[in-house]
N, C-alpha and C positions, 0 to 999 in steps of 0.2 A: 714576527713582523718583518715585512720586506724592507730592503735597504732604502727604498724611496721614502716610505713612511718614517723610517728611523731618521733619515736625514732631515725631513721636515720638522720632526719633533726636536731634533738637536738644534736646529735654527731657532725655533720658537723659544726653547729653553734658554737661549743665550740673550734674548731680547732684554734690554734694560727697561725697567718700569720706573717712571719719574714721579708718579702720583700715588699717594697712600691708598686712595679709593680703588685704583686699578689693581694694586697688590692684593687688597682685601677681596676683590671680586674674583681674581684668579685663584686665590687660596680657597675661597668658598667653593668654587667648582671642583678643585682637588678633593676637598673634604666630602662634598656631596657624593662623589663617585667612589672614592677609595678610602675615606676616612672613617675611623671607628674610635669611640670613647670607651676605654676599657678600665674597669675597676680592679686594681691589683694591690694587695697589701695595704688597704685603706687609702690608696691614692688613685686619682683619676688620671689615666694616661691617654693622650691622643696619639693614635697609631695610623700611619699612612703606609700603604703597600704598593709597590710597583715593580715591574721587571725591567724598566728602562733606566739606565744609569743617569742619563741627562735629566729625566723627569725627577729622579730622586734628588739630584743636586738642586733642581729648581725648587722643589718643595722645601728642602733644607734651608735654602736661602730665604724663602718667603716666611717660613715658620720662625726663623731666627729674627727676622726684621719685625714681623707683626707681633710675636709673643715676647720678644726681648729675652729669649732663652736660647741655649745651644742644644738642639735636639740630639738624641742618641741614634746612631745609624747601625743597624744590624743587617746581615744578609745571609741567605741560605740558598738551597737549590731545590727545584721541583724534583720529586721522585719519579714523575711520569713524563711522557712525551719527550720534549727536547732537553729536559733538565736545565732550563734557564735559571740564571740567578734571580733571586727575589730580594728586593731591598725593603727593609722596614725602618721607617723613621718615626721615632716616638719622643714625646715631650710630656713632662709632668705638668698637669694643669692646676694652677692655684685659682683662687676666687676671681682674681682680675682676668686671668686667661679664660675662665669659664664664661665670664660676662662678655668677653670679646667674642667667643664662639656663639653666644646667644644673639649678639648683635649681627653676626654674619648670617644668622638664620640656620646655623647647623644644629642648634638645640631647639626644642619645641617652643613655638611661640614667636620665633624671630623671623619668619619668612616674609611677613608684610614689610618689615623695616628693610630687609635686604632687597626686596623687589623694588622699593622706592628708590634705592640708590642706583639701580641699573638703568635709570632713565638717561644718564649721561652716556654719550656714544662711546667714549673711551672705555668706560666700565663694561659696556656690553661686549665690546671687542675682547676685553680681558677675560670676561666670563667664558666666552666661546673658546678662546685660546686655552684657558685652563681645562675646560671640559675635554677638548681634543687631546691635550697632553695626558690627562689622567685616564681617559677611557676611549680614545679614538683610534681608528685604524683607517688606512687609505690604501687602496689597490694601486699597483703601478699602472700608469695610464696606457702602457703597451698592451695590457690585458683587458682591463674593464674600468669604466668610470664609476667608481663606487667608494663612498666615504660613509663611515658610521661611527656613532658614539654610543657607548653602552652606559645606561644609568640603572642604579639599583631600585629606584622608585618611580612610579608613573608620574607623580607630582613634579619630579625633577625634569623628566623628559618633556613634559608639557611646558614647563618654564623655558627650557632651551628652545623648544619649537616656537614659542612666542618671541623670544629674542631674535631668532633667525628671521622671523617674519618682519621685524622692524627694519631689517636690511634688505627686504624684498625677496627672501629665499623661502620657498615652501618646502618643508621637510615632512616626512612621514615616519612613523615608528611602528614596531611590532614587538611582541614579547618572545623572548628566547631564553630558556633555562632560568626563569625567575628574574631576568633582567629585561629592561625596556630599551630597545635599540632604535635610536634615531638615525635615519640614513638620508643621504643625498645621492642622486644619480645624474649623469650627464656631464660632459666635459666642461661646458660653460658654467654650470651651477657650481661644480667643485672648484673651478678656477676662481670664481667669485668668492667662495668661502675662504680660500687661501689668501685672497686679497684682503678680506675683512679682518682676518686674524694676523695680517701683516707678515706672512711667510713669503717674503719677496723673492728670495733665491729659489725656493720650492716652486713658486708660481712660474718663474721664468723657465725652469726645467720642465715643469708640467706642460706649459704651452709649447715648448720646443718639441717635446715628444708627441703632443697632439697634432702639430703641424706636419711632422714627418709621417706620422701614422695616417693622417688624412690624405697626404699626397700618395703614399703607398697604396692605400685602399682605392683611391681614385684611379691610379695607374692599373691596378689589378682589375677593376671594373671595366676599364677601357680595353685591356688585353682580352678579357673574357668576352666582351662584346664583339671585338674584331674576330676572335677565334670562332665564335658562334656564327658570325656573318660568313666567314670563309667556309665553314662547314656546310652551311645552308647553300651557299653558292656552288660548292663542289657537288653536292647531292643533286641540286637542280640541273646543273650542267650535264651530269651523268645521265639523268632521266631524259633530258632533251636530245642528247646524242643517241640514246636508245630508241626514242620515238622516230628520229630521222632515219636511222638504219632500218627500222621496221618498214617505213614507207619506201625506202630505197630497195629493200628486198622483195617487196610485194608489188607495188605499182610503178616504182621508179621515181626519182626526183623530177624528171622532165615533165611529169603530169601535174606538178604543182604550179600554181600561179607564180609569175616572176617575182613578186614581193616575197612570198614564202620560200621560193627556191633560193633566193639570195640569202635569206636568214639561215636556211638550213646549211648551205655551203659554208657560210661564215662560221657556224657552230662546229662543223666537222673540221674546219681548218684551225680553229682556235678553241679546243675543247675545254680549256681551263679559264677562259676569259669571262669577265662579268658581263652582264647585259649592257651596261654603260660602255664598256670597252668594245663590245661587238657593234654597238650603234655607231661608235666613232670610226670604225673601220669600214662601214658601209658607204656606198656611193650613190646618192648623196648621203651624208651622215644622218643617222636616225636617233630619236630620243630613246631613253631607256624604256619608257612605257610602250612605245611603238614596237620595240623588239620583243618585249614581254608579251604583248598582244599577239604577235605573229607566232611566238613559241606556243602559246595556248591553242591557236588554230592548228598548228602542226600536231600537237598532242591529240586533238579531237580526230583529225584525219588518221593518225596512227592507230588509235583505238578502233576506228571503223575498219581499217585495213586488216588489223589483227583479228577482229571478229569474223570477217568474211573468209579468212583462211583457216580458221579453227576447224579441225576434223569433227564431223558429226557422227553420232552413233547410228549404225545401220538399223533399219526396222527389223524386229525379230519375226 
């Protein structure tokens, strides 16, 4: 996970939740994405897994508050890739706790009840915040505007899609390695998501990077545009000088009409000037289009003069 996404998750994990309904909704999102109910030694254990220490602390706090128990925290390391720490938070579930899980919608038959609670705006925010903490990733805005949340079941990703829609955000999803990945693209869309989940510091940093990136991209486009213009001007001026010298070497500039002769001499005198600059140096001054028209006439005369001087094959 890049440092920007890690900082956003750390900020979200520090937020205080004042209402029990919001705690339950955030916890429900945690469990939907990374929660498992494991039967061991005749006991039912709720296990949550994450690689993020801030997320582990957040789940520990939520589980302790909602279940009224002190979960056990274990950790290990991945054997592959970057060998990151993996945190396991587990709690023994009694009948009361299992009833609570059912009310959350984590167990079969509880989804309708949980969906009904998400009508409150604060609960919908809490659900999205928990989903991002548990299964979300966010690219640094310097590289690409892309946010995604991975769900283990299609039913869950569809629920999250509907919740986002209530905030005016259209999200899409795809399947990847047995998981369903909800994603958002576009700087404004992702900025709005950060505002919805109340990642205020992350949003400020995100928008700052977006503004700097936008200014830099605009500057690069302007520089590229000016470079291309200068290149085209240089090639055009070189061709015009070549045409004028063709006329000068074949028929002489004195044979040109006064208007064309003036344009030709200005070009020879100022070989790197733009058409606008040439027009301003004429007496009286000429418009850019007038100078361009005269250069086209000179080109036509130069082509005719070159054709007349080309050697012809002798008849056999």
